[in-house]
Short mmCIF file of the C-alpha atoms (twelve columns), coordinates in Angstrom:
data_MODEL
# 
_entry.id   MODEL 
# 
loop_
_atom_site.group_PDB 
_atom_site.id 
_atom_site.type_symbol 
_atom_site.label_atom_id 
_atom_site.label_alt_id 
_atom_site.label_comp_id 
_atom_site.label_asym_id 
_atom_site.label_seq_id 
_atom_site.Cartn_x 
_atom_site.Cartn_y 
_atom_site.Cartn_z 
_atom_site.pdbx_PDB_model_num 
ATOM 1  C CA . MET A 1  0.000   0.000   0.000   1 
ATOM 2  C CA . ALA A 2  2.803   2.417   0.832   1 
ATOM 3  C CA . CYS A 3  4.112   1.918   -2.717  1 
ATOM 4  C CA . GLY A 4  0.655   2.551   -4.139  1 
ATOM 5  C CA . THR A 5  -0.331  -1.055  -4.758  1 
ATOM 6  C CA . PRO A 6  -3.837  -1.977  -3.601  1 
ATOM 7  C CA . VAL A 7  -4.082  -5.044  -1.391  1 
ATOM 8  C CA . ILE A 8  -6.366  -7.863  -2.473  1 
ATOM 9  C CA . ALA A 9  -6.915  -10.286 0.401   1 
ATOM 10 C CA . PHE A 10 -9.320  -12.533 2.249   1 
ATOM 11 C CA . PRO A 11 -10.827 -11.166 5.494   1 
ATOM 12 C CA . GLY A 12 -8.743  -13.325 7.855   1 
ATOM 13 C CA . GLY A 13 -6.364  -12.160 10.547  1 
ATOM 14 C CA . SER A 14 -5.765  -8.430  10.745  1 
ATOM 15 C CA . VAL A 15 -6.755  -7.708  7.125   1 
ATOM 16 C CA . PRO A 16 -9.971  -5.839  8.102   1 
ATOM 17 C CA . GLU A 17 -7.917  -3.632  10.437  1 
ATOM 18 C CA . ILE A 18 -5.368  -2.767  7.762   1 
ATOM 19 C CA . VAL A 19 -7.273  -2.672  4.471   1 
ATOM 20 C CA . GLU A 20 -10.038 -0.143  3.890   1 
ATOM 21 C CA . ASN A 21 -12.286 -1.821  1.361   1 
ATOM 22 C CA . GLY A 22 -12.356 0.216   -1.855  1 
ATOM 23 C CA . VAL A 23 -9.791  2.731   -0.580  1 
ATOM 24 C CA . SER A 24 -6.519  0.853   -0.009  1 
ATOM 25 C CA . GLY A 25 -7.527  -2.490  -1.439  1 
ATOM 26 C CA . TRP A 26 -10.266 -5.080  -1.535  1 
ATOM 27 C CA . ILE A 27 -11.344 -7.626  1.045   1 
ATOM 28 C CA . CYS A 28 -12.633 -10.543 -1.005  1 
ATOM 29 C CA . HIS A 29 -14.823 -13.393 0.161   1 
ATOM 30 C CA . ASP A 30 -14.007 -15.934 -2.537  1 
ATOM 31 C CA . VAL A 31 -11.488 -16.671 -5.279  1 
ATOM 32 C CA . ALA A 32 -13.811 -15.473 -8.070  1 
ATOM 33 C CA . GLU A 33 -14.167 -12.051 -6.445  1 
ATOM 34 C CA . MET A 34 -10.421 -11.911 -5.866  1 
ATOM 35 C CA . ALA A 35 -9.706  -12.724 -9.522  1 
ATOM 36 C CA . ALA A 36 -12.125 -10.024 -10.688 1 
ATOM 37 C CA . ARG A 37 -10.557 -7.413  -8.400  1 
ATOM 38 C CA . ALA A 38 -7.038  -8.412  -9.436  1 
ATOM 39 C CA . SER A 39 -7.822  -7.924  -13.120 1 
ATOM 40 C CA . ALA A 40 -9.214  -4.406  -12.540 1 
ATOM 41 C CA . PRO A 41 -8.544  -3.081  -9.011  1 
ATOM 42 C CA . GLY A 42 -10.024 0.364   -9.678  1 
ATOM 43 C CA . ILE A 43 -8.080  1.941   -6.798  1 
ATOM 44 C CA . SER A 44 -5.522  4.646   -7.463  1 
ATOM 45 C CA . ALA A 45 -1.957  4.475   -6.223  1 
ATOM 46 C CA . GLU A 46 -2.512  7.843   -4.552  1 
ATOM 47 C CA . SER A 47 -5.467  6.471   -2.574  1 
ATOM 48 C CA . CYS A 48 -3.326  3.622   -1.240  1 
ATOM 49 C CA . ARG A 49 -0.433  5.893   -0.299  1 
ATOM 50 C CA . ASP A 50 -2.764  8.424   1.368   1 
ATOM 51 C CA . TRP A 51 -4.405  5.637   3.424   1 
ATOM 52 C CA . VAL A 52 -1.031  4.386   4.643   1 
ATOM 53 C CA . ALA A 53 0.205   7.889   5.445   1 
ATOM 54 C CA . ALA A 54 -2.927  8.683   7.452   1 
ATOM 55 C CA . HIS A 55 -3.097  5.412   9.381   1 
ATOM 56 C CA . PHE A 56 0.341   3.790   9.466   1 
ATOM 57 C CA . SER A 57 2.949   6.558   9.289   1 
ATOM 58 C CA . CYS A 58 5.436   6.795   12.152  1 
ATOM 59 C CA . ASP A 59 3.566   9.802   13.561  1 
ATOM 60 C CA . ALA A 60 0.194   8.031   13.386  1 
ATOM 61 C CA . MET A 61 1.548   4.862   14.991  1 
ATOM 62 C CA . VAL A 62 3.305   6.782   17.784  1 
ATOM 63 C CA . ALA A 63 0.105   8.724   18.518  1 
ATOM 64 C CA . ARG A 64 -1.881  5.487   18.760  1 
ATOM 65 C CA . TYR A 65 0.686   3.828   21.029  1 
ATOM 66 C CA . ILE A 66 0.678   6.872   23.319  1 
ATOM 67 C CA . SER A 67 -3.129  6.750   23.400  1 
ATOM 68 C CA . VAL A 68 -3.060  3.088   24.444  1 
ATOM 69 C CA . TYR A 69 -0.469  3.741   27.150  1 
ATOM 70 C CA . GLU A 70 -2.469  6.693   28.503  1 
ATOM 71 C CA . ARG A 71 -5.643  4.574   28.710  1 
ATOM 72 C CA . VAL A 72 -3.804  1.771   30.517  1 
ATOM 73 C CA . LEU A 73 -2.249  4.213   32.983  1 
ATOM 74 C CA . ASP A 74 -5.624  5.883   33.577  1 
ATOM 75 C CA . GLN A 75 -7.274  2.518   34.248  1 
ATOM 76 C CA . ALA A 76 -4.466  1.519   36.613  1 
ATOM 77 C CA . LYS A 77 -4.774  4.830   38.424  1 
ATOM 78 C CA . ARG A 78 -8.526  4.383   38.850  1 
ATOM 79 C CA . ALA A 79 -8.106  0.777   40.005  1 
ATOM 80 C CA . SER A 80 -5.615  1.777   42.697  1 
ATOM 81 C CA . GLN A 81 -7.855  4.459   44.243  1 
ATOM 82 C CA . PRO A 82 -9.679  3.385   47.420  1 
ATOM 83 C CA . LEU A 83 -13.412 2.983   47.197  1 
ATOM 84 C CA . PRO A 84 -15.432 5.762   48.860  1 
ATOM 85 C CA . LEU A 85 -17.005 4.939   52.223  1 
ATOM 86 C CA . ARG A 86 -20.780 4.866   52.352  1 
ATOM 87 C CA . ALA A 87 -22.861 5.699   55.377  1 
ATOM 88 C CA . VAL A 88 -24.850 2.744   56.659  1 
# 
């Protein structure tokens, strides 16, 4: 995708997380569909490169990792706080 080549793949594994159907490639459900897409992908090289730049560039990946770390730290912080006392 980073070189502008659309991906043509089956929906297994992490394919649905990486390929945006019709934008950066095609997620096909059978061999006939895959063959049809391979013969005429209909997706521009620019579309593939733009998708990769927006979702998988170093800056995008770093931002997502930081987001994950911040959520984990926030959850740990909340889990370590004592529960409030209630009047009985």
